[in-house]
N, C-alpha and C positions, 0 to 999 in steps of 0.2 A: 309140321303136324296136321292131319287131315282135320278140317273144322268140326266133322261130325264126331270124330273120335275125342277132340279136346272137349266137346261139349257133353260127352257121355262122362268123360273123367270128372269134369266139373260137378255135374249133376251127381255122380256117385259120391264125391267127396262131401257135397253139401247134405245129401241123405245119409251119409255115414255120421257126420257131425251132429245133425238132428237126432238120428237115432241113438247115438251115444248119449247125448244129453237127457233125452227122455229115458233111457234105461238107468242112468243115475239117478233122476229123480224118482223114478218108480221104485228102484231099490231102496231109496232112502225113505220114502213114505211107506213103502211095504214093510220094512224093518221096524219102523216106529209103530205101526198099526198091529203088526203080528205080535211084536213083544209086550204091547200095551193091552191088547184086548183080553187076555186072560185075568188081568187084574181089574177089569171093569165089572161092576155090578151095581145093583140098586142101592145097596149099602155104601159103596164107595162113592156114588154120584150124589148121595143125600147126607151121609153123615159128616160132622166137622173134622178137621184135620187135627193131628196130634203131633207134638213136638218130641216129646221123650219117650213115647211108647208106641208099640206097632197097632196097626188096624184102623188107622184114620183115613178119613175120606176127603173129598173136595167139595163138599155141598155148598159151603159158604163162599169159596173162591169162585165157584161157578155161578152163583147167583150175582156176587159182585161184578163178574165179566159182563153180564147180561144188562145189569142195573147200569153200569158205566156206559155200555154200548148205547142203551136207550137215551141216556141223558145227554151223551155227547152228540148224537144225532138230532135230538130236539134243538139244541143249541146251534150246530153247524149247518144243518139243512136249510132252514129259512135264510141265512145270511149268504150261503153259497148259492141258493135259488136267486135271491135278488141280485147277487153280483153276477151271476151268469146271463141273467135276463138283460141287465144293464150293458154288460161288455158286449152282447151279441146283437142286441135289438135297438139300443140307444146311444151307445158310446160312439162319437165320431172317431175317425181313423187319424190320429194325431200323435205327437210325441208323449202326450200324457198317458193315453191308453197303452201305447207301446211299452211305456215304462212300468205300467200296472201289470202287463202280462209278464214282462220280465221279471218283476218281483215275485209273481205267482210262481214262475217257473224256479226261480232261487230257493223260495220257500219249500217247494215241494221236494227238492232235494237235500233238505237239511236233515243230518242224522237225528233220529229219535231222541238220542241221549243229550243233544244240544236243546232240543224242545223240552225235554224233562228239567233241565238245569234252568231254562228260562222260566218255566213254570214254577220251579221252586223258589226263585228269586221273586217273582211277581205275586204269584197266588198264594203260596205257602207262607211266605215271609212278609212281603210288602202289603198285601191286602189282608193278612191274618187269618187265611182260611184254614191254616194248618194242613197236616197230611189228611186229606178228606177225598171223598168222591167228587165233590165239587171242583177241588183243586185239579183233580186228574181229568175231569170232564173238559174244564177250560183248556188244559194244556193239550189234550187230544184233539181239541177243536183247531188249535193252530196247527196241530200236525196233520189234520184231515181235511181242513178247509181248502188249500190250493188245489190239492187233486179233485176234490169234489167239486169246486167251482169250475175247473177246467173241463171236467167230464160233462157238466151240465151245460156249458158253453158250447162245446163240441156237439152235444145231442140237439141243441136248438139250431146250431148251424147247419145241421144235416136235413133239416126240414127244407123242402124245396121252396124257392122264392115265390113260385106260382101260387102257393097257398097264402103267403102274405098279400100278394097283390089281388087274390080273391076275396079275401076278407075286406080289403080297403074298397074293392068294387061293390061289395054289398052294402057299403055305408058305415062299416065298423070303423071305430077309432083304432089308433095304433095299439093302445092299452087292450081294448076288447079283442083285437086280433090275435094279440099275444095270449090272452087269457083263454079263449074259446076255440082257437084254431091251432096256434103254434105249441102251446103247452101239451094239450092232448096228443098231438102228433109226435111229440118228442117224449113222451111219458114212458114209453118201453125202454128206451135208451137211458132216460134219467133214472128209472128205477133200478136198472141194471148196475148203473154207477153208484147208487146209494148202496145197494146190497154188497157190491165188491169192496166198497170202503168200509161196510160194516165188519167184513171179514178181516180187513187190515187193522181196524180198531180192536178187535176181539183178541187178535194175537200179539197185541203190543205190550211189551214189558219195560223197556228202558225209560221210556218217557214217565211211567207211573211209579217206579222205583222212588223217585224224588218227589212225587207229588200225592198219590193215593196212598202210599204208605206201604210197609211190609208186614202189617199185623192184620189179623182177621178175628176180631173180638166176637165172641157169642152173640147171636141174634135172636131175639124173641119173635118168631114168625107169627105169633098171635097178636102182636101190637103193631098195627100199621099207622100209628101216629108219626108222621115225619119229623115232629120236632123232639121225639123222644130219642135219647141216644143210643137205646138198644133196639130200635125200630129198623127194620131191614130198609125202609125207604128215607132214613135220615141221611140227607146228603153232606153232612158235616162230619160223619164218622170216618175213621180210616178204614180203608178197604183194599186187601190184598186180592188181586185178581189171578186167575188160572195160570197165566203166563209168568207172573211175578213169583207165584208159589213154586213152579218148577225151577226157576233160577234160584230162589231162595234155599229149597231143600237140597240142591245139588252143591250150592256154594258153602252152607253151613256144616253139613255133615254130622248132625246130631240125631237124626231120625232112624230108628233102627232098621226100618223097611223103606228107606229112602228111594232105593233103586225100584222097587215094585210101585210106590206111589208115583215117582217121576214118570215111568214107563206108562202107567195107566193115565195120568193126567196129560202127558204128551199126546197120547192117542185120542183122548177126548178133544183136544185142542185141535189137533190135525183133522179129525173127523168133522168138527164144528166148521172150520174154515173151508174145508171142501164142500160141505152142505152149503154153505154161503155162495160159493163160486157156482156149483150146479144149479142152485135154486134161482141165481141171477139170470143165468142163460135160459132156464125153463120159463120163469115168469116174463122175461122180456121177450121170448119168442111167443108165448101165448097171448101177451097183450098186443103185440105187433098184429098177430092174425086177427085178433078181435076188433081192433081199432081200425084195421084197413081192409078187413073182409078178405084177406088173404088166404088161399089154400095151402 
């Protein structure tokens, strides 16, 4: 066969495969959004859910999802940042660091349900946190930490070596070079990784079923005392998130308008994750242009 002809056939097969995958994903996302948008309203987004009567919303679940997301990132980001800096800037290339990187790769591929069962045994049972936001946040930290550490390490590794040499040539210590030169240069990529991991956390369900619980008690949004059980900020209360709520109402089958609520909640979840991904690209690109003065 003529090499040019073979190349055209191979290219066509690759384009066809890629196009098919894109069409399947677009059809799936389009179906979720189109079927869910008619059920989305301000009342739906702010009112509490109902179990045995129609007309409930996702207000508490939506708040729980964002609260759990913020708490998880507050716990996981400093650890991932420190680990990424150490692995890329300080750790020697030996068997120990190779073992650490292998462990990170293995942990990043663990199924979320395994992380949930681990969180149930350790945080819910052993530490006595019960089904709570705190148990869910710690479990999602184990779920999110490997990928976030890896993305931060890769962002730091992408900074040219000449910038490190320039900092040392100016008389800066190694730590000052990392803080004042390497981190600002890697900030767009780091922020992109954080936002992408936020979308992953926001859409997680399996790990939270066993840790954060499957109930959404009424909250007093006028009470912001984090030590009060009715306060939205209390980290020790059970918190059903949006993804868990979708799974629950479809598995129980007791809600009269389960299909409408599930469609609307699924559309909100998909739109939120899409916004996380799009904002990661936009913010990363804007920061890169601002910090590098690129056109």
